[in-house]
C-alpha positions as CSV (number, residue, x, y, z in Angstrom):
1,X,12.0,-18.7,29.0
2,X,13.1,-17.0,25.8
3,X,13.2,-13.2,25.5
4,X,10.7,-11.9,22.9
5,X,9.5,-8.5,21.9
6,X,6.1,-7.2,20.6
7,X,6.0,-3.9,18.7
8,X,2.6,-2.3,19.3
9,X,2.1,0.2,16.5
10,X,-1.0,2.5,17.1
11,X,0.6,5.3,15.1
12,X,2.8,3.2,12.8
13,X,6.5,2.7,12.8
14,X,9.6,4.3,11.4
15,X,13.3,3.5,11.8
16,X,14.0,6.2,14.4
17,X,10.9,5.2,16.4
18,X,11.9,1.6,16.5
19,X,15.5,2.4,17.7
20,X,14.2,4.8,20.3
21,X,11.9,2.2,21.7
22,X,14.8,-0.2,22.1
23,X,16.8,2.6,23.9
24,X,13.8,3.2,26.1
25,X,13.7,-0.4,27.1
26,X,17.2,0.1,28.6
27,X,19.9,-0.8,26.0
28,X,23.1,1.2,26.7
29,X,23.5,4.2,24.5
30,X,27.2,3.9,24.8
31,X,27.2,0.3,23.6
32,X,24.9,1.3,20.8
33,X,27.2,4.2,19.7
34,X,30.3,2.1,20.1
35,X,28.9,-0.7,17.8
36,X,27.7,1.8,15.2
37,X,31.0,3.6,15.2
38,X,32.7,0.5,13.7
39,X,30.7,1.2,10.4
40,X,33.0,3.1,8.0
41,X,30.7,6.1,8.0
42,X,31.8,9.5,9.3
43,X,30.2,12.8,10.3
44,X,27.2,11.7,12.3
45,X,26.0,12.0,15.8
46,X,23.3,10.1,17.6
47,X,21.5,11.7,20.6
48,X,18.6,10.4,22.6
49,X,16.4,12.4,25.0
50,X,13.6,11.6,27.4
51,X,10.4,13.5,27.0
52,X,6.7,13.4,27.9
53,X,4.3,13.6,25.1
54,X,0.5,13.7,25.8
55,X,1.1,12.3,29.3
56,X,3.4,9.5,28.2
57,X,7.1,9.5,29.0
58,X,9.5,7.8,26.4
59,X,12.5,8.3,24.2
60,X,13.1,10.2,21.1
61,X,16.3,10.1,19.0
62,X,18.0,12.5,16.6
63,X,20.7,11.5,14.1
64,X,22.6,14.5,12.7
65,X,25.0,14.3,9.7
66,X,27.7,16.9,9.1
67,X,27.7,16.7,5.2
68,X,25.8,15.7,2.2
69,X,25.7,12.0,1.8
70,X,25.9,10.1,-1.6
71,X,23.2,7.8,-2.8
72,X,24.3,4.2,-2.1
73,X,23.5,0.9,-3.7
74,X,22.7,-2.3,-1.9
75,X,26.2,-3.5,-2.7
76,X,27.7,-0.2,-1.1
77,X,25.7,-0.7,2.1
78,X,26.4,-4.4,2.3
79,X,30.2,-3.6,2.0
80,X,29.9,-1.0,4.8
81,X,28.3,-3.6,7.1
82,X,30.6,-6.3,6.3
83,X,33.7,-4.0,7.0
84,X,32.4,-3.2,10.5
85,X,33.3,-5.0,13.7
86,X,29.7,-5.7,14.6
87,X,28.7,-9.2,15.8
88,X,28.0,-11.5,12.9
89,X,24.2,-12.0,13.8
90,X,23.9,-8.2,13.6
91,X,25.6,-8.0,10.3
92,X,23.5,-10.8,8.8
93,X,20.2,-9.3,10.1
94,X,21.1,-5.8,8.9
95,X,22.1,-7.1,5.4
96,X,18.9,-9.1,5.2
97,X,16.8,-6.0,6.0
98,X,18.5,-4.1,3.3
99,X,18.2,-7.0,0.9
100,X,14.4,-7.0,1.5
101,X,14.4,-3.3,0.8
102,X,16.4,-3.8,-2.4
103,X,13.9,-6.5,-3.6
104,X,10.9,-4.2,-3.0
105,X,12.4,-1.3,-4.8
106,X,13.6,-3.5,-7.7
107,X,10.0,-4.9,-8.0
108,X,8.6,-1.3,-8.2
109,X,11.1,-0.1,-10.7
110,X,11.4,-3.3,-12.8
111,X,15.1,-3.7,-12.3
112,X,17.6,-6.1,-10.8
113,X,18.0,-5.6,-7.0
114,X,21.8,-5.3,-7.2
115,X,21.4,-2.2,-9.5
116,X,19.0,-0.3,-7.0
117,X,20.3,2.9,-5.6
118,X,18.8,3.8,-2.4
119,X,17.8,7.5,-1.9
120,X,16.2,8.2,1.5
121,X,17.0,4.8,3.0
122,X,20.6,5.0,1.7
123,X,21.4,8.1,3.9
124,X,23.4,7.7,7.0
125,X,20.5,8.2,9.4
126,X,18.5,5.3,7.8
127,X,21.6,3.0,7.8
128,X,22.2,3.9,11.5
129,X,18.4,3.2,12.2
130,X,18.5,-0.3,10.5
131,X,21.9,-1.4,11.8
132,X,21.1,0.2,15.2
133,X,17.8,-1.8,15.4
134,X,19.6,-5.1,14.6
135,X,22.3,-4.3,17.2
136,X,19.6,-3.3,19.8
137,X,17.8,-6.6,19.4
138,X,21.2,-8.4,19.8
139,X,22.0,-6.4,23.0
140,X,18.6,-7.3,24.5
141,X,19.1,-11.0,23.6
142,X,15.9,-11.0,21.6
143,X,15.1,-14.3,19.9
144,X,11.6,-13.7,18.5
145,X,10.0,-10.4,17.2
146,X,6.2,-9.9,16.9
147,X,4.2,-6.9,15.6
148,X,0.6,-5.6,15.6
149,X,-1.4,-4.7,12.5
150,X,-0.3,-1.4,11.0
151,X,-2.1,1.9,10.4
152,X,-0.8,3.2,7.1
153,X,-2.1,6.9,6.9
154,X,-2.9,8.8,3.8
155,X,-1.9,11.9,1.6
156,X,1.3,12.5,-0.3
157,X,5.0,12.7,0.6
158,X,7.9,14.4,-1.2
159,X,10.7,11.9,-2.3
160,X,13.7,11.9,-4.5
161,X,11.4,10.5,-7.2
162,X,8.9,13.4,-6.7
163,X,5.6,13.4,-4.8
164,X,4.3,9.9,-4.1
165,X,1.0,8.7,-2.5
166,X,0.9,7.4,1.1
167,X,1.7,4.6,1.8
168,X,4.8,4.8,-0.3
169,X,5.1,2.1,-3.0
170,X,8.1,0.5,-1.3
171,X,6.3,0.3,2.0
172,X,3.2,-1.4,0.4
173,X,5.5,-3.8,-1.6
174,X,7.3,-4.8,1.7
175,X,4.1,-5.3,3.6
176,X,2.5,-7.2,0.9
177,X,5.6,-9.6,0.6
178,X,5.2,-10.2,4.4
179,X,1.5,-10.6,4.3
180,X,1.3,-7.9,7.0
181,X,-2.1,-7.1,8.4
182,X,-3.2,-3.4,8.3
183,X,-5.5,-1.5,10.6
184,X,-7.7,1.6,10.5
185,X,-5.7,4.9,10.8
186,X,-8.5,6.6,12.7
187,X,-8.3,9.8,10.7
188,X,-4.5,10.2,11.0
189,X,-3.0,11.6,7.9
190,X,0.6,11.6,6.6
191,X,3.0,8.7,6.4
192,X,2.6,6.5,9.4
193,X,4.7,3.5,8.2
194,X,7.9,4.4,6.4
195,X,9.8,2.1,4.1
196,X,12.4,1.7,6.8
197,X,9.9,0.8,9.4
198,X,8.2,-1.6,7.0
199,X,11.5,-3.3,6.1
200,X,12.3,-3.9,9.9
201,X,9.0,-5.6,10.6
202,X,8.6,-7.4,7.2
203,X,12.1,-8.9,7.7
204,X,12.2,-9.6,11.4
205,X,8.6,-9.9,12.8
206,X,5.7,-12.3,12.9
207,X,2.4,-10.3,12.8
208,X,0.6,-11.5,15.9
209,X,0.5,-10.8,19.6
210,X,2.2,-13.6,21.5
211,X,1.5,-14.9,25.0
212,X,4.2,-13.6,27.1
213,X,5.4,-12.7,30.6
214,X,5.7,-9.0,30.3
215,X,8.8,-7.4,31.9
216,X,9.2,-3.8,30.5
217,X,7.6,-1.5,28.1
218,X,9.5,1.1,26.0
219,X,8.2,4.0,24.1
220,X,9.8,5.3,21.0
221,X,8.4,8.8,19.9
222,X,8.3,10.0,16.3
223,X,9.2,13.5,15.1
224,X,5.7,14.7,14.1
225,X,2.9,16.0,16.3
226,X,-0.2,14.0,15.2
227,X,-2.5,15.6,17.8
228,X,-2.0,12.5,20.0
229,X,1.0,10.5,21.4
230,X,3.0,9.5,18.3
231,X,4.7,6.6,19.9
232,X,5.7,3.0,19.1
233,X,5.3,0.6,22.1
234,X,7.8,-2.1,22.5
235,X,6.7,-4.8,24.9
236,X,9.7,-6.8,26.3
237,X,9.0,-10.1,27.9
238,X,9.6,-13.8,27.9
239,X,7.8,-16.7,26.4
240,X,4.9,-17.6,28.6
241,X,5.2,-21.0,30.4
242,X,3.6,-23.8,28.4
243,X,0.0,-24.7,29.4
244,X,-0.9,-28.3,29.7
245,X,-1.0,-29.5,26.2
246,X,-3.7,-32.1,27.0
247,X,-6.1,-29.4,28.0
248,X,-8.3,-28.2,25.1
249,X,-9.1,-24.6,24.5
250,X,-12.5,-23.2,23.7
251,X,-13.7,-21.2,20.6
252,X,-16.8,-20.5,18.7
253,X,-17.5,-21.9,15.2
254,X,-19.8,-19.7,13.1
255,X,-21.3,-21.0,9.9
256,X,-23.8,-20.0,7.2
257,X,-24.8,-21.5,3.8
258,X,-24.7,-19.1,0.7
259,X,-25.9,-19.9,-2.8
260,X,-26.6,-16.4,-4.2
261,X,-23.2,-14.5,-3.9
262,X,-20.1,-14.5,-6.1
263,X,-17.1,-16.4,-4.9
264,X,-14.8,-13.3,-4.9
265,X,-17.1,-11.5,-2.5
266,X,-17.0,-14.5,-0.1
267,X,-13.2,-14.8,-0.4
268,X,-13.1,-11.1,0.7
269,X,-15.2,-12.0,3.7
270,X,-12.8,-14.7,4.6
271,X,-9.9,-12.1,4.4
272,X,-11.9,-9.7,6.6
273,X,-12.6,-12.3,9.2
274,X,-9.0,-13.3,9.5
275,X,-8.0,-9.6,9.7
276,X,-10.5,-9.2,12.5
277,X,-8.7,-12.0,14.5
278,X,-10.5,-15.2,13.5
279,X,-8.4,-18.3,14.5
280,X,-9.3,-19.7,11.0
281,X,-11.9,-19.0,8.3
282,X,-12.7,-21.0,5.1
283,X,-15.2,-21.9,2.4
284,X,-16.6,-25.4,1.6
285,X,-18.4,-26.0,-1.6
286,X,-21.7,-27.9,-1.2
287,X,-24.9,-28.7,-3.3
288,X,-28.1,-27.3,-1.9
289,X,-31.7,-28.0,-2.8
290,X,-32.4,-28.5,-6.6
291,X,-28.7,-29.2,-7.1
292,X,-27.7,-25.6,-6.7
293,X,-24.0,-25.0,-6.1
294,X,-23.2,-23.1,-2.9
295,X,-20.7,-22.5,-0.2
296,X,-20.5,-23.0,3.6
297,X,-18.8,-20.0,5.1
298,X,-17.1,-21.1,8.4
299,X,-15.2,-19.0,10.9
300,X,-13.5,-20.2,14.1
301,X,-13.3,-17.3,16.5
302,X,-12.4,-16.5,20.1
303,X,-15.5,-15.9,22.2
304,X,-14.5,-12.3,22.8
305,X,-14.7,-11.7,19.0
306,X,-18.0,-13.5,18.4
307,X,-20.2,-10.5,18.1
308,X,-17.9,-8.6,15.8
309,X,-17.5,-11.6,13.6
310,X,-21.2,-12.1,13.3
311,X,-21.7,-8.5,12.5
312,X,-19.1,-8.7,9.8
313,X,-20.7,-11.7,8.2
314,X,-24.1,-10.0,8.1
315,X,-22.6,-6.9,6.5
316,X,-20.5,-8.7,3.9
317,X,-22.8,-11.5,2.9
318,X,-26.4,-12.0,1.8
319,X,-27.2,-14.4,4.6
320,X,-30.1,-14.0,6.9
321,X,-28.8,-16.2,9.7
322,X,-25.6,-17.6,11.2
323,X,-25.3,-20.9,13.1
324,X,-23.0,-21.0,16.1
325,X,-21.7,-23.6,18.5
326,X,-19.0,-23.7,21.1
327,X,-16.1,-26.1,20.2
328,X,-13.0,-27.3,21.9
329,X,-9.7,-27.8,20.2
330,X,-6.1,-28.9,21.0
331,X,-3.4,-26.5,19.9
332,X,0.2,-27.2,19.2
333,X,2.8,-24.7,20.4
334,X,3.9,-22.6,17.4
335,X,7.0,-20.3,17.4
336,X,9.3,-18.6,14.9
337,X,13.0,-19.2,15.0
338,X,15.9,-18.0,12.7
339,X,18.2,-20.7,11.5
340,X,21.6,-20.3,10.0
341,X,22.3,-22.0,6.6
342,X,25.3,-22.0,4.3
343,X,23.4,-19.5,2.2
344,X,22.2,-17.1,5.0
345,X,19.5,-16.7,7.6
346,X,16.0,-18.3,7.2
347,X,13.1,-17.8,9.5
348,X,11.3,-21.1,10.3
349,X,7.9,-21.8,11.9
350,X,8.3,-24.6,14.4
351,X,5.4,-26.9,15.6
352,X,5.7,-28.6,19.0
353,X,3.4,-30.9,21.0
354,X,4.2,-31.4,24.7
355,X,7.6,-30.0,24.1
356,X,8.6,-32.3,21.2
357,X,9.4,-30.7,17.9
358,X,7.0,-32.3,15.3
359,X,7.4,-30.2,12.2
360,X,9.1,-27.0,10.8
361,X,8.2,-24.9,7.7
362,X,10.7,-22.3,6.3
363,X,9.4,-18.9,5.5
364,X,8.8,-18.7,1.7
365,X,10.1,-15.1,1.3
366,X,13.4,-15.8,3.0
367,X,14.0,-19.0,0.9
368,X,12.9,-17.3,-2.3
369,X,15.4,-14.5,-1.6
370,X,18.3,-16.8,-1.1
371,X,17.3,-18.9,-4.1
372,X,17.5,-15.8,-6.3
373,X,20.7,-14.5,-4.8
374,X,22.4,-17.8,-5.3
375,X,20.7,-18.9,-8.4
376,X,19.7,-22.3,-7.1
377,X,16.4,-24.2,-7.0
378,X,14.1,-23.0,-4.3
379,X,13.5,-26.6,-3.0
380,X,17.2,-26.9,-2.2
381,X,17.0,-23.8,0.0
382,X,14.0,-25.3,1.8
383,X,16.0,-28.6,2.4
384,X,18.9,-26.6,3.9
385,X,16.6,-24.6,6.2
386,X,14.7,-27.7,7.3
387,X,17.9,-29.6,8.0
388,X,19.2,-26.7,10.1
389,X,15.9,-26.5,12.0
390,X,16.0,-30.1,13.0
391,X,19.7,-29.9,14.0
392,X,19.5,-26.9,16.3
């Protein structure tokens, strides 16, 4: 069974919280420091301490630097990582995370990613958070990373560019690029998801909770007191044993006909249903009485979410009634793997039936990034990724 990790983010995520949660899971602090010490960076210390916060015991880290650090470009940081003696998978994952950050910053400022100079995330502590996170996953032998929906907070933060609204523009750009789901922040103010935290999950994680055999849970504490436990929970486990692929699973199909509501409102309803946890949701164009154009809104939901989904449909649409029926379905096993191509790493969604690999779909964002970096057609990157997926 392959080791996997799920990041449960009730109060968001930052780079130091992510690294602290991995330390709390049991990675050796000496091994972590030794690996990070191979980076050509000087004047830093990394300390971890166990503490109890609001009745929960976990780990908090502090990274101190002895001198003012320069602003670094993506090229500068890439050179630092390449010059280290870190394992190659750690180097590649770290560089990929910084490349994703550079693309987000470049999109916001309207410039080329190679010309971006990082401010906050170019500081030593952020570099150590990101590279330490990649090294921590490597030390734990993690093959797949998953994450929960993210509460984003509100308010304003001070940055090198001046005051910026929360979530920071880079955070939103990263999460939008990954199609990350968000969650209510339950009244929490301030920055709950930092650009570094967003980059870690946008690059490495699939936003869903997997079936797993749970082995350990680690708590990584943030620096602020939110009036409740400010902790990222890392669930470490293994891929759950496969169930009998011939046994169908049960779900509830909800449907209603709508002929008096604009399409954009119905599309929004579909988005809300998927955010709620619907297994699928869609619109089907139909003709109703007197030839009136209309849509059938359909949602396939777990039985545990049926009441919430029905309530959402009544609130978001003009319908007076919702049909329901219990259905059975066969489901292929789905997983995310990272394949190595001549151009770099690409995440690939794999489809299996009764253990047999039937299909693979490369992640668009990874392929698009490599296509831009190497100035080659996107379809060629897809072909390389698919070939690597079928070979491994």
